[in-house]
N, C-alpha and C positions, 0 to 999 in steps of 0.2 A: 503492501500500501502506499502509496506519496503521502511527503511529510511536511507541514508548513510551520514557519517559527513564525509567530507575530512579535513584533521587538514595539512595543509601544510604552510611554509611561502612563498613560492612559487607561482603567481598567473597563471604561464604558467601549470604548474603542477595540479594546482587545476582546471584550466579551461580544459585541456585535460581528466582530470580522469573524472569532472563533464559528461561530454561531453558521455564517454562509459557506466557510470553507469547510467544514465537518458536513455539511449538505451536500458538499462536491465529492467526499469522500475522502478528504485528507484527513492523518492524523496530525492535531495539531498541539503544539507547545507554545507556550508563552514565556515572554522576558519583558522585565519593566526598564531596561537600560542596555546601553550597548557592551557594558562586561559583562554580565549577567547571560545575554545573547551569544556572547564568543564563548564564554564559559561551555554553554550548552551545546554548542557547535563543537567545540573541542571536543566535545564527548561522544557526540552523535552528529554529522552533518545531516541535516535536513534539504530535503530536494528543492524546496522555496523557501523566501523569507520575505513578509511583508514588515518593512522598515520603516519607523516614523525618524524625520530629520531632527527635533529638537528634543531631547531627553536630558536627565541627568548624568554625572560620572564620565559617561562616554554617549558622544552624540551620532547618528546615524550616519556622517562622512568617516568619521574615524573608526566608526566600528568596519566599514565599508571596506575601508582600505588595509584594516587588520585581517578582515576574513578573507578578500581575493590574495593578500600574501601568504596565507596560511595551506599547507599542504590538504588540497581536496576543495581547497575554499572558492575555487574556481566554476565549481560545481553547481551550485545552487540560483535558480532565476530568484533575482532580488527584484520588488517592487516598493521602489522608496515612495513614501508619502510627505506631502507637504499640505500646507495648511491654507497657504495663500499663493497666487502665481507668479512667484519667484525664481525668473528664469535662471538667475543666477546660482541658484540652490540648486535648480534642476541639473544646468551643465555641472556643476561640482561634483554632485551624485553620479550621473552619466559617464563622467569623464573618472571618476573612484570603481567604477565597474557596477555601474545600478543596469539592470537588465530593462528596465523600464519606469513610469513612474507615473503616480496619480494624484489628484487633488483632495484632500478635505472639505468637507464630509462626502462620503463615498457613500453608494446604495448598491444595494443586490449585483444589480447588473453590472457595473463598472469593475466591481472584484471580481466577479466571475469571468469576466473579459479577459482581466490581466491574470489570473490563473489560468485561463482555459487552456492553454500552451502547456504548462506545468504537468496539468492533470491529463492532458495528450499524453505527453511522452512518456509519464509512468505506465497508462494504461496500453502501451505498444510493448 
């Protein structure tokens, strides 16, 4: 089964995303910040990651750079979430190795579209 790590300091965002991703048959884990997420990735690398950009301890860009430099860290599909249309943040994330991005607040259709590719890769 495919797995997804949701990395966001908002418990509400994690809960909403978890419900949608579990409906897509993902096994879901959660982290509140980039450091907790990286520790989880070192234990078991997920197939996909939903990554917030603003978090305490380690933000999304710092996590992304660390992940992509780690053995096996090039594999997960990483969807980077931003809360405003900040082209600079999106460009930084894509340069650091994000696979895609999406704006918050998101809805079921947007999240499903962003993770459909990861779901298909695992189905094959």
